[in-house]
C-alpha beads as a LAMMPS data file, in Angstrom:
LAMMPS data file: protein, C-alpha beads

142 atoms
141 bonds

1 atom types
1 bond types

-500.0 500.0 xlo xhi
-500.0 500.0 ylo yhi
-500.0 500.0 zlo zhi

Masses

1 110.0

Atoms # bond

1 1 1 -17.215 -10.578 6.634
2 1 1 -13.767 -11.627 7.571
3 1 1 -10.966 -9.133 7.180
4 1 1 -7.164 -10.701 6.829
5 1 1 -4.637 -8.587 6.415
6 1 1 -1.544 -9.551 4.089
7 1 1 1.782 -8.585 2.870
8 1 1 1.630 -9.828 -0.881
9 1 1 -1.115 -10.740 -2.919
10 1 1 -2.269 -14.349 -3.562
11 1 1 -2.010 -15.924 -6.998
12 1 1 -5.739 -15.182 -7.965
13 1 1 -5.224 -11.492 -6.977
14 1 1 -2.198 -11.036 -8.888
15 1 1 -3.634 -12.663 -11.976
16 1 1 -6.387 -10.515 -11.538
17 1 1 -4.195 -7.567 -11.327
18 1 1 -2.375 -8.729 -14.613
19 1 1 -5.510 -9.062 -16.784
20 1 1 -6.491 -6.022 -18.697
21 1 1 -8.079 -3.602 -16.902
22 1 1 -9.366 0.005 -17.305
23 1 1 -7.353 2.321 -19.577
24 1 1 -5.594 5.030 -17.783
25 1 1 -5.288 5.963 -13.840
26 1 1 -6.040 3.497 -10.808
27 1 1 -5.777 4.463 -7.282
28 1 1 -4.728 1.983 -4.376
29 1 1 -6.387 2.524 -0.889
30 1 1 -3.850 1.121 1.397
31 1 1 -5.095 0.211 4.850
32 1 1 -1.978 -0.351 6.808
33 1 1 -1.535 -2.402 10.212
34 1 1 1.866 -1.795 11.799
35 1 1 3.846 -4.455 13.885
36 1 1 4.334 -3.090 17.584
37 1 1 8.180 -3.823 16.987
38 1 1 9.792 -4.062 13.503
39 1 1 11.051 -7.535 12.175
40 1 1 13.285 -7.499 9.503
41 1 1 13.567 -10.736 7.497
42 1 1 17.675 -10.767 7.412
43 1 1 17.537 -10.862 11.305
44 1 1 19.062 -7.446 11.984
45 1 1 18.539 -6.270 15.107
46 1 1 16.519 -2.928 15.369
47 1 1 14.944 -0.809 18.141
48 1 1 12.499 0.695 15.730
49 1 1 8.370 0.129 16.111
50 1 1 6.895 -0.879 12.831
51 1 1 5.489 2.369 12.212
52 1 1 9.111 3.704 12.503
53 1 1 10.112 1.151 10.078
54 1 1 7.309 1.708 7.376
55 1 1 8.332 5.425 7.774
56 1 1 11.439 4.663 6.085
57 1 1 9.610 3.046 3.252
58 1 1 7.134 5.768 2.665
59 1 1 9.867 8.535 2.479
60 1 1 11.623 6.471 -0.233
61 1 1 8.701 5.285 -1.970
62 1 1 8.066 8.705 -3.020
63 1 1 10.976 8.661 -5.623
64 1 1 9.940 5.046 -6.910
65 1 1 6.162 6.339 -7.583
66 1 1 7.717 9.559 -9.504
67 1 1 9.706 7.109 -11.696
68 1 1 6.629 5.717 -12.994
69 1 1 4.430 8.683 -13.281
70 1 1 2.432 8.048 -9.826
71 1 1 2.303 9.947 -6.950
72 1 1 0.922 9.564 -3.451
73 1 1 -2.137 11.540 -3.007
74 1 1 -3.354 11.066 0.713
75 1 1 -2.044 9.725 3.789
76 1 1 -3.549 9.857 7.382
77 1 1 -4.040 7.878 10.982
78 1 1 -7.095 6.052 11.463
79 1 1 -8.903 7.456 14.209
80 1 1 -11.978 5.514 14.697
81 1 1 -14.863 3.461 12.975
82 1 1 -17.585 5.682 12.114
83 1 1 -19.687 2.806 10.341
84 1 1 -19.925 -1.032 10.565
85 1 1 -17.992 -3.523 12.073
86 1 1 -14.368 -4.721 12.110
87 1 1 -12.600 -6.511 14.769
88 1 1 -9.867 -4.620 14.643
89 1 1 -8.747 -1.038 13.129
90 1 1 -6.163 -0.359 10.665
91 1 1 -3.559 2.178 11.687
92 1 1 -3.037 4.341 8.575
93 1 1 -5.151 4.990 5.530
94 1 1 -3.288 6.201 2.110
95 1 1 -4.171 6.560 -1.583
96 1 1 -1.570 6.197 -4.395
97 1 1 -2.599 7.204 -8.076
98 1 1 -0.659 5.290 -10.788
99 1 1 -1.163 6.196 -14.264
100 1 1 -1.868 2.389 -15.129
101 1 1 -1.666 -1.182 -13.724
102 1 1 1.259 -1.727 -15.767
103 1 1 3.026 1.649 -13.992
104 1 1 2.211 0.003 -10.592
105 1 1 3.769 -3.491 -11.610
106 1 1 6.733 -1.788 -13.353
107 1 1 7.337 -0.115 -9.642
108 1 1 6.962 -3.043 -7.640
109 1 1 9.378 -5.069 -10.123
110 1 1 11.984 -2.511 -10.026
111 1 1 15.114 -3.998 -7.642
112 1 1 15.456 -0.495 -6.444
113 1 1 11.874 -0.615 -4.850
114 1 1 12.558 -3.833 -3.836
115 1 1 15.224 -2.674 -1.589
116 1 1 12.945 -0.104 -0.136
117 1 1 10.163 -2.664 0.547
118 1 1 12.167 -4.588 3.179
119 1 1 11.310 -1.816 5.341
120 1 1 7.559 -2.099 4.715
121 1 1 7.516 -5.599 5.031
122 1 1 9.425 -5.363 8.773
123 1 1 7.302 -2.590 9.783
124 1 1 3.664 -3.910 8.509
125 1 1 1.615 -6.883 10.082
126 1 1 -0.298 -6.691 6.952
127 1 1 -2.684 -4.464 4.905
128 1 1 -5.613 -4.481 2.615
129 1 1 -4.609 -3.148 -0.931
130 1 1 -7.851 -1.911 -2.456
131 1 1 -7.741 -1.187 -6.365
132 1 1 -10.223 2.087 -6.983
133 1 1 -10.883 3.391 -10.497
134 1 1 -12.908 6.295 -11.706
135 1 1 -13.729 5.744 -15.385
136 1 1 -16.275 9.102 -15.570
137 1 1 -13.852 11.060 -13.407
138 1 1 -16.688 11.646 -11.224
139 1 1 -16.117 13.481 -8.097
140 1 1 -18.650 14.108 -5.204
141 1 1 -16.554 17.111 -4.215
142 1 1 -14.119 19.325 -5.980

Bonds

1 1 1 2
2 1 2 3
3 1 3 4
4 1 4 5
5 1 5 6
6 1 6 7
7 1 7 8
8 1 8 9
9 1 9 10
10 1 10 11
11 1 11 12
12 1 12 13
13 1 13 14
14 1 14 15
15 1 15 16
16 1 16 17
17 1 17 18
18 1 18 19
19 1 19 20
20 1 20 21
21 1 21 22
22 1 22 23
23 1 23 24
24 1 24 25
25 1 25 26
26 1 26 27
27 1 27 28
28 1 28 29
29 1 29 30
30 1 30 31
31 1 31 32
32 1 32 33
33 1 33 34
34 1 34 35
35 1 35 36
36 1 36 37
37 1 37 38
38 1 38 39
39 1 39 40
40 1 40 41
41 1 41 42
42 1 42 43
43 1 43 44
44 1 44 45
45 1 45 46
46 1 46 47
47 1 47 48
48 1 48 49
49 1 49 50
50 1 50 51
51 1 51 52
52 1 52 53
53 1 53 54
54 1 54 55
55 1 55 56
56 1 56 57
57 1 57 58
58 1 58 59
59 1 59 60
60 1 60 61
61 1 61 62
62 1 62 63
63 1 63 64
64 1 64 65
65 1 65 66
66 1 66 67
67 1 67 68
68 1 68 69
69 1 69 70
70 1 70 71
71 1 71 72
72 1 72 73
73 1 73 74
74 1 74 75
75 1 75 76
76 1 76 77
77 1 77 78
78 1 78 79
79 1 79 80
80 1 80 81
81 1 81 82
82 1 82 83
83 1 83 84
84 1 84 85
85 1 85 86
86 1 86 87
87 1 87 88
88 1 88 89
89 1 89 90
90 1 90 91
91 1 91 92
92 1 92 93
93 1 93 94
94 1 94 95
95 1 95 96
96 1 96 97
97 1 97 98
98 1 98 99
99 1 99 100
100 1 100 101
101 1 101 102
102 1 102 103
103 1 103 104
104 1 104 105
105 1 105 106
106 1 106 107
107 1 107 108
108 1 108 109
109 1 109 110
110 1 110 111
111 1 111 112
112 1 112 113
113 1 113 114
114 1 114 115
115 1 115 116
116 1 116 117
117 1 117 118
118 1 118 119
119 1 119 120
120 1 120 121
121 1 121 122
122 1 122 123
123 1 123 124
124 1 124 125
125 1 125 126
126 1 126 127
127 1 127 128
128 1 128 129
129 1 129 130
130 1 130 131
131 1 131 132
132 1 132 133
133 1 133 134
134 1 134 135
135 1 135 136
136 1 136 137
137 1 137 138
138 1 138 139
139 1 139 140
140 1 140 141
141 1 141 142
């Protein structure tokens, strides 16, 4: 299995995201890989690491999530690989819950969000964004 981190969805992925899906909440699992040094698209000079630039985005995104009824539910550093094989581990795993796909689309289309996202793009080498649904509301643990 080949794993390729990206910053934006390709056309096929975006098309699938825009198609009707499950009614109700979705969860986005974010597997994040930071750049060693932040690089801003506008060429600004910075001494920040990728993780530091991303942390600016992470602090700002909380308000953007709230505007659409979403919430960050989990974030932690990736320690090690317990099972399976991958060439390189991600640095952080995070999960956000959105009330719907439409809510997420509204958020990422908002100019205020896009202003914050420059820090995401400056800090990330790439990521995997995996959509999770729980149609029966079943959990292994309470």
